N, C-alpha and C positions, 0 to 999 in steps of 0.2 A: 632799769627803772624799778625802784622799790615801792612798797606800799605807801610810805609817807609822801613820796614824790607823786604817786598817782592821785592821792587825795588832794594834794596841792594843785595838780594839773586840772582835775575835775572842778574844784571849787573856783579856779581862776578862769574857767571856760566862760567867756562873756556871752556866748550865743545860747547857752542853756536857759530855757525858759523857767518860769516860776514853778510849774507843776512837773514833777519828775517821778518816774517809776524805775526802781532798781530791780532788775531781774537777777536774782541771786542763784543762778544755776538751776538745775532740776534734780529731782530724785524720783525713784520708782515707788509706787504705792501698791501694796498687796493687801487683799482682804482675806479673812478667815473667820471661823466661828468665834475666835478670841478678839476680833476687832481688826485694826489696821496696823501694818508694819511698813517700814520705809527702807529703801536701799536693798541691793542684791543680797547683802549679808545680814539683813534684818535691821539695819540701821544705816543712816547716811554714811558714805565713805569719808575718810579724813579730809579729802579735798573738797567734797561737797559741803562739809561743815565749814571749811576754810573760806569758800566763796560766799557762804551766807554771813560769816563773820566779817568779811571785807565789805559786804553790802551794808551791814549795820554800821560799820565805821564810816562809810561814805554817807549813809543816811544822817548820822549824827553831825558830821562835818557840814553837810549841805543845810541842815536845819539851822546851824549857827550862822549860815549865810542867808537866812530868811527864805529858804526854798520850802515849798510844800511837797514833801517827799513821802512816797509809800514804797513798801517792799512787795515784790511779787514772788510767789513760789509756783513753779510749773511742775505739776505732778504727771509723771509718765504712767498712764493707766492702761496701756494697751495689752499687757501680759498678765497683770496680777489681780484684776478685778473679777471675782468669781461670779457675781450676779449680772454680768453683762451690762447692756444699756439701761436696764431698769435700775440697777445699782448706781450707775453713773448719773442718772437723772436725780436720784435721791441725794447723792453727794452734792450735786450742783444746787439743789434746793436748800440743803443744809447750809452751804456756803452763803447763798443769797440771804438766808435768814440769820446770818452772823453766828451760826453754830460751827465755828472754824477749828476749835482747839483739837478735836480728834483727828484732823487732817494735817496737822503740823507736827513734825517729829519733835520728840521731847528735847533733843539737843538744841534745836532751833528755838523752842519756847524759852529755854534758859537764857539764850543769847538775847532774845527780845526783851525778856524781863530785866536782864542786867542793864539794858539801855533804856528801860522804861518806855518801850514802844508797845502801844496797845494793839490788840488784834484787829481793831478797826483800820489800822494803817497797813495791814497785810492783806494783799489780794492773793487768791488761790485760783489757778486755772488748770483744767485737765487737758492733756495733750490730745486726747481723742476729739475734743470739741474744737481745738485749734486746727487739727487736721481737716475736720469737716468744713470749717470756714474757708480754708485756703483751697480745698478741693473744689468747692463751688466757684471760687474766683477763677481757678485754672480752667474749669470746664466752660465757664462763660467766655473767657478770653479765647479759648480754642474755637468755640462756636462762632464768635465774632470774626475770627480770622477766616474760617471756612465760608461764612456768608460773604465777606469781602472778596474772597477768592473766586466765588461763583459769579460775581457781578462786575469785577474790575480787573483789567489786565495789569493795572499798576498797584495791586493790593499790597505788595511788599513795601512800597514807598508810603502808602497810607498807614500801614501798621507801624512802621518806623517813626513816622511823624507824630503819631499819637502816643507811642510808648517809649520812644528812644531805645528800642530793643528789636532784635530779630528772634523769632521763635523757631526752634529746631526739633528734629526728631531723627532717630536712626532709620536706616532703610526699611526695617521691619515694623516701623511705627511703634516701637516698644517704649519710647521715652517721650516725655514732653519737657523741653529744655529751652533755655534762652541764653543770649549773649548781648552785650551792650558795649558801646565805645568806652565807657569808664574802665572796663577790664583790660583794655588795650593801651591805656596810658601808663607806660612803664618808665617814665622819665626818672622818678625817684629811685626805683629799683635799679635801673641801669647805672645811675650815678653811684649808688652804694656798692654794687658788685663790680664796677669798672668795665661795663660792657653788657652785651645781651647774652653772653654765653650761659648764664644761669637758666635760660629758657630751654636749653637742650635737654632731651629726655634723660640722658645718662647722668645729668647733674642733679643731685638731690639738695633741697633747701633744708638746712639745719635749723633746729629750734633756736639756737643761739643767734641766727640771722634774723629770726622773726621779731626779735625785740626792736630791731631797727627798721625792718621791712615786713610788717605783719601781713601785708597782702600779697607777698611774693608767691606763695603757693597758689593762691587764687588766680593771679594773673599769668602764672605759668600754664595753667589749664583754664582758659577763660570761658568755660561753659558751665552753666548752672543747671543741673538736672533736678527736676522738681517732682516728676510723677512717672510711675511705671504702669504700663498696661496691666490691667487686672486690679487696679485700685490702690496700689501701694504709693502712699505719700512719702516722699523722701525728706531727709532731715532739713534741708533749707526751707522747704514748704512748711514743715512742722514749726520752725521758728517764725516764719512769716505768719503762721496761724496764731501764734501768741500775739504778735503785733496787731492782728485783726481785732483782738478783743479789747483794744483801747482805741481812743480817738485822737484827733490832732490837737487836743488841748494839753497833751503831755509829751515830754521828751523821755527818751529811754536810755538807761545804762544797763548793759548786760555784763555779767561777771561769770566766767566759766574757767575750768581747769583742764589742761591737756592730760593730766595724770588719769582722769576718768575716761577720756576719749582723745586719742592722739590728734584727731582732725576736727575737734569741736570748734576751734576758732574759725576754720574755713566754712563750717556748716552755719555758724551764726552770721558771719560776714555775708555769705550767699543769701541767707534768709532776709537780712536787712536790705540788700540790694533788690531782691525779688519783691519785697513789700513795697519799696519805693516805686517800682515799675508797674506793679499789678494792682495794688490797692488804690482804688479811685481817689484822687485828690490827696494822696498821702503827702503830708508836710510836717515832718518831725525831725528833730536832731537825734541821732543815735550814736552813743559812745559804747565802745566795746573794750572790755578789760579781760585779757586772757592770761592766766598764770600757767607758764609751761613747767616742764618737769625739772628744769634747772632753777626754778623759783624766780625766773625772770618774767617780767610783765610786759605783754604786748598791748599797746594802746592805739586804738583808731577812733576817729571822730568823723562821722559822715553827716555833714551838714544838710539840713532840709533842702530839698529840691536839687541837690548836687547831681544825683544820678540821672535826673531827667534832662540835664543840660549837655549839649554836645555841639562841637564845631564842625562835625562831619555830616554828610548827607547819606541817604540810603544807598545810592549807587557806590559811593566811595567806600562805605562800610561793608557792603556786600562783597566788593572786590578784596577788601582787606582780610576777610575771614575765610577765603577760599581754602588756603592751606590748612587752617584749623579744621574746617569741615571735612576735608579729605583725611586728615590724620585721625579724626574721631569717627569716621564712617557715618557722617551725619549730613542732613540736607535741611534747607529752609522749608518750613511748613508752608 
């Protein structure tokens, strides 16, 4: 699928609502006495610029279809902000007061200007804030599980009925993870590969396969790791944290490139699934566009409320995941 095809696919998607946020990848922000710079090499990478460019192309196409569209820029601020949380608060205040230009790379500003997109239509969020949001959600979820566990022998059934997920950890309690029936539905993948052999550990999923089966890697290892003991928020929770910063009035389109991160697609997919399961009353359509190293585009559309639907029950699903738990040395919390 090429860029023209993906623009056509998105604009033809009847389920997309009027308000749409396009998340054009992310870039790292660094502070110094000279101001701010972006990207590991002092400027966004070529593929970071490409994802932003594609986001603007989609913005313009959706505007022509009378959609209310905005661009989102997610800034990774965990390693480059010299002033710590005080500086992060100042950045957030600047953005809230529409003093945005200093926090947008110049290459991005040129692309915005070329399409006559005002900075009012650009949202900027910090990764640290997203992590904080999702960390609170995970802690609340874990606390609720522990409370149910202390009062009900049937707590696994109750948790599954509420979330359509089971929550997992390693034997040493080092991880907070989840799995859900959606990740075990491999009908499309089995049809594409001509059987279930692709799930075997010795078989690797090629990037060229992901154009047709973008969720194959995800379903091959159907566990979503969200949090490590010691406070480390993992990448799916980071993307879930971005989704926390919007409400159900918008749908989302995410655009990322594997040239910047081989497994960025899986991280985003896992983040969308986690947000569906953990953010209370989450009800949004989420489209994902991943550009791989072969310039092929992987496209997925996760319709609102899809992840929360299931035809299985807690007992059936618990039995279904036993081999997976054993292989990953995990157990149900």
